[in-house]
N, C-alpha and C positions, 0 to 999 in steps of 0.2 A: 731552421725557420721556426718562429714562434707564431702563435695564433691567439685570438681573443674570444672569450666566452662572456656573453651578457646574461645575467639572471633576470628574467622578466616575469611579471605576475601581478595580480591585483593585491591590494594591501593585506598585510597580516597572514600571508601564506608561508612565511618562513624564509624569505629571500636573504635577509641579512644573516640569519642563522646558518644557512648553507654557505654564504660568502665567508663567514668566519671559519667554518669547517674546512673549506677548500684552502684558505690562506694559512690555516694552522695557528691562528691567534685571534684574539678578540679585537678586531679593528672597528667593526661597525656596531653601533648601538643596537641593542635588542630589547624590545619591550612589548607587552601585550597591546599597547595602544596602536591602532592602525595609523599608518602614514608617518612612522618615525623617520624613515629615510627620505630625504628630499633631494639632495644632490646625488650625482652618480659618483661612485668611488671606485678607483682602480687599485689593483694589487697583483702581486705575483702569486700564483696558486699551483697546487700539485695534487695529484692522486697517484700514489705509488711513485713510479718514475716518470709519469706523464706530467709535463710542466707547461703552463700556459698563463696568459693574463686573464684576469676576471674582472667584470664590472658589476657592482651592486647598483640597483636602480630603485627609484621611487615606485610605489605601487601604481599601477595603471588606473587612472581615474579620468573619465570624460568630463571636461569642464571648459568654460570660456577661456580663451588663450590669455586674456589679461589677468585672470585670477591666479592666486597662488597655485592651485591645483593644475591650472592650465600650464603655468611655467614649469611645474614639476614634470608634466607630461612631455614638454619639450626636451628636458634633460634625458628622459627615458628614450624618446625618439632618437636623440643623438647617439645614445648607447647602442641602440639597435643598428643604426647606420655604421657604427665603428666596429661592430662585432663580426666575427667569422661564423659563429654559431650561437644560437639563442637557446638557453634553458628555460622553457616555459613551465613555471612552477604552479601547481594547483594544490589546494588543501583537500586531501582525500577524506578527512574527517567531516569537513563541512559540505563536501560534494561539489558538483559542478553547478554554478549559478550563472545567470544571464551575463554578468560582467566577464566571466571566463570565456563565454562564447563570442562576445563582442570583440574581445582583444585577441582571440584566436584568428578572427578575420583580419585584424590589423597585421598580425605576424605573417599570415599567408601573403598579404600584399607586399610585405617587405622583401620577399623572395630570398630569404636567408635560411640555411639549414636550421630546423627547429627540433629540439629534443624535449618531448613532453615528460615532465617529472612529477610524480605523485608523492608529495611530501606528507609527513606525519603518519607514516604507515606502521608505526609501532603498535602491535596489538590488533584485535579484530575490528575496532570501531572504524578503521580506515578502509576496509575491504569494499564496501558498497560504493564509496566515492572513487576508488581505484577503477572499478569496472565502468562507472559512468564516464570516466575520462576518455575511454575509447571513442565516445561520440564526438569528441572535438576534431577528429580527423587527422591526427598526427601519429597514428599507429599505436603500438603498444607502449603504455607509460612505463617509465623506469621507477619502480617503487623504492623509496628511500625514507630514512628518518634523519634529517639534518641535525637535529638536536642530539641524537644518540649515535650518529655515525654509521647507521645501517644502510646497506645498499651502495656503498661507495665503489665497490668493484664493478657492479652493473653500470653505474654512471660512467666509470672509466671506459668501459667497453663501448658504450653508446657514443661518447665523445670521440674516441678513436675512429669509430665507424663513420661519424659525421664529417670529420676533418681530413681523414686519410692518414695512412701510416707514415707518409713522407714528412709530415709536420708534427707527428705526435711526440717524438723524443728529441728535443734539441740537444746538440752537443754541449757538454760542459765547457765553460770557459774559465780560465784562471783569472782570479780577481787580483790584478796587480795595481790596484788603486794606490797612488801615493798622495802625499799631502797636497801637492800642486793640483792634482786632478780629482780630489775628493769632492763629493757632493755636499754643498753647503746647505744645511738644514735651517730653514727660516720659518718661525711661527708668526702668524699674523693674529694679534689679540686686541681686545678692546671692549668697550661697553656695547650693548645692542644698538644696532642702527648707526654705528660710527662710519660704516663704509668699507668694512674688511673684504667682503666678497667682491664688491665693485672694484676695489683696488687690484685684487688678483685677476679678475677678468681683464682689466686694463693691461696688466703685466703680460699675460699669456696671449692677448690679442683676440679672444673670443669669449662667448658667454659660457665659460666653463662652470661657473658657480651660479646658483640660483640667487637672484637678487630681487628687491622690490621695496616698497615703502613700509611694509610690515616689519616690526621689530622681531628679532628672534627667529628668522627664517632658517639660518644655519643651525644644525643640531650636532651632526657628526663632525669630527676633525678630519677634513678632507685634504689629502696630499696631492700636489700637482708638480710634476717635473718641468723645469723651465730653464732656458739657457739665456744668459745675459753676457754679452761681450766675450763669448767663448767659454764662460764658466757655467757649469751645470749646477742648478740650485733646486732644492725641493721645498716648495711652499706649502705650509699647513694652514688652511683656513679653519678657524675655530668658532665655536658658539660665543655669542656675546655674554660677558660676565657682569651680572647685576650684583647689587649688594647681597650679602649672604642671607640677611633677614628676609629678603624678598623672594628668595629661591625656595619655593614650597613644593612644587610638583616633582615627583620622582624622576620624570623624563628630563626636566631641566637640570636636576642635580647630576644625572648621568652625563648630560651634555657638557656641563661645567667641569666635571671630573675628567672628561675626555680632553678638554682644552688644557687643563692643568698638566696632564701627561704630555701633551704636545710641547709645552714649555720646558718640561724636564728633559725631553729628548732633542730639543732644538739647540742650535749654537748661537744664533742671533735671533732676537725677538723684536719684531716691529710692532710698536704699540700705536694703534690708530686712534687718534683723538678727533672729535668734532671741534674744529677751531672756533665755532660759534659759541660753544659751551665747554671750553677746555679746562683741564686740571681740576675737575671735580674730585671729591673725596675718593670715589671709586677708581678714577684714573690713577691717582697717586698710590692707592693700595695695590693696584695691578702692577705698577712699575716697581713698587717695593718688593712684591712677591718675586718678580723676575730677578731682581738684584740679590735677594736672599737665596734664590736657587743657583746663583752664580752664573747666570746667563747675561749676554751682552745686549742691552736694550737700545733701540733706536726709536725716537718719537716721530711719528708722521702726523703733521697737522693737516688733516683732511678737510675737504670742502673749501679750499683756499680760493676757489673761483667765486665764492660768495662774499669775499672781503673786498672792501673798497679802499680804505686807507691801509695799504699793505705794510709800508715801511714802519709806521708807528705801531701797528698791531703786532708785527713780528718782534719789535723791540720789547714790547710789553710782555709778550708770551715767553720770550727767552728769559726775562727777569723772573717771571712766575715759575718757570721750570727750575731755575737755580734755587729759588726759595722753597719750592715744594719737595724737591728731591735733592737732599744734601749729601746722600751717601755716595754718590758718584759725581765727580766734577766734570764740567764741560760736556754734558750729554749732547748727543747729536739730535737736534730738533730741526726737522725739515718740513717746510710747507709744501703740500701737494694737493692735487685734485685727482681722486680716483676716477671721476667722471670723464675728465678731459685728458688725463695723462700728464698734466703739468707737474714738473718737479720730480718725475720718476727717475730720471738719470741721476739727479743729485741724491735721491734717497738711496739708490743702489750703490753709489760711490761711498756714502756714509756707512752702509752695511759692510762693504769690503774693508774699509778702514777699521771699523770696530772689530770685525772678525780677525784681522791681522793682529791687532793689539791683544785680543782675547787669547790668541794662540802663541803669543811671543814668549820666548825663553831668553833670559838674561844670564850671561856667564857669571860665575862666582866672583871672579877677580874684580870687575867693575862694581859689583854689588858691595864688596867689602871696602873698596875705596870710597864708595858713597857713605858707608856706615862710619868710617873714620872721620870723614868731613862733617857729617851730621853731629857726631859727638864732640867734635872740636868747636863748632859754631854754636851748638845748642845741646849741651850735655844733659842727660837724664837728671831729674831732680833728686836730691838726697831725701831719703825717707827714714824718719826716726834717727837722723844724724848719720846715716850710713849711705855711702855712695853706691849707685847701681852701675854696673859695668856691662855694656853690650859687647860680647866677645866676637861673634862672627855671624854672617847672614848667608843664606843660600836659598835658591828658588826650588821649592819642593815639587811643584807641578805648574802647568799652564792650564788654561780652559776651566776656570779663570786663573790669572796669575796669582800664585800662592807662595808666600815666603815664610821662612822659618828663621828666627833670630835666637841665638843662644845667649843667655843672660845670667849674671851671678845671682840675681834676685828677681826671677821672672814674676812671681806673685805680687811683688811690691811695685811693679812698674805701672804708673797711673794710666787709665784709659785715654786721657787727653794726650799723653805723650805717644801712645800707640797710634792715635788718629793723626798726630803730627808726622809720624814716620810714614804712614800710608800716603798722606798727601805729598810728602817729600819724594817718595818712590815714584808716585804718579807723575810729578813734575820732572824729575831727573831723567826718567826713562820713557817719557811720553806715552804713558798708559792712560790717556784720557778716555772717558766715556765707557769704561769697563769696570766691573767690581773687582776689588783687590782684597785678598785675604792675607792677614799677617798673624802668625802665631809666635808667641814668645815662650820659650821653654828654659828650664834651668839647666845650665851646663853640668855635665857629670864630673865628679871629682875622681880622677884616675886612681887615687890612693884610698878611696873610701872603703873598699872591700878587702884591702890588704891588712893582714895582721902585723902588729909590731914584732920585730925580731926579739927573741929572748936573749938577753945578755948573759 
């Protein structure tokens, strides 16, 4: 049996640092700026052999429910409800302040097991705040330093005591995941305020992501597991990507870097565009980045509920997509509404189709029959009066489909002919909407390294 631990506390006490420590890698953004974390983030964590699920939360701030801080508090309240035990983090160096006492009352009302954790206990400056923490009424604080990894053994014992031995050590299960049952990783990217978080909330059926009219609400890349028609998927919500010249603040740079990592680890990337201002330069640059990373893009034209003349608008937008993104033919462009859920099934069908093409492997025999036909109908051009011979082709890898052609004069083959070969492969083997990589190498001469026999 597994259990869930939520890390709770006011801003800037080190919640995300402790979260990263428990998870064993840097998933949450960490910065000196208060309020970096806004959404709640889930991950699998461990201390020694103790395994559990952990939730990172926004700093507890009292505010009107319609404000951004108020909506952040709703996310934290949901984390408290979902948790089996709460780690109440305080900053031992700053001491106990009124906000700590206010939120101690909130945690008592939640009637969940609470472990008081005094963070930043490295050195003597934290001693006075540690003793002040006794006044919160949660017993003896657990002294730790999340940044330096001190006190993890004591935290381990406190969690075991709070949840009970019977749930402390889940049995190991064999991971027999096959291709059919693998978790499909999907990153949701786009410019700020395009509706990425709203789309994920519509998918999962609840207010999982913090949303609102303010641009740039999402900072961390938050992952959410979701099942669609029996297929398990992991959705990654990312921070909005503005033009590089406009990204000045350190925190925004960290957020964008986090989003770029999500693209690198995803399999399919849904690019959310605001259909009222689509295919701006930044949109095209984001799609180009995805293609260069070798990921499979699907374009979601969001806010479709605001469009009146839908048929004519869609026709025009499809034409714009073909002109703006020429690297990949027949991109999947799906009109949707993240607010109402319109077009969601068609979007996910397109994701499945693109994922299948992105993972497809083509046997060598049909590939070489294709190569023979290509050279018969459209042979490579002669360069400097010498003919170029394409000898054979094989698929080196999938994800994305990557092919290797052996040629007599690889360096002389024009780029225009390589593009022709890529488009021909795409058409012949139905590899629409995914990037294709094609490498031409010089065929080795089997006699090149053999010495002539002496007569």
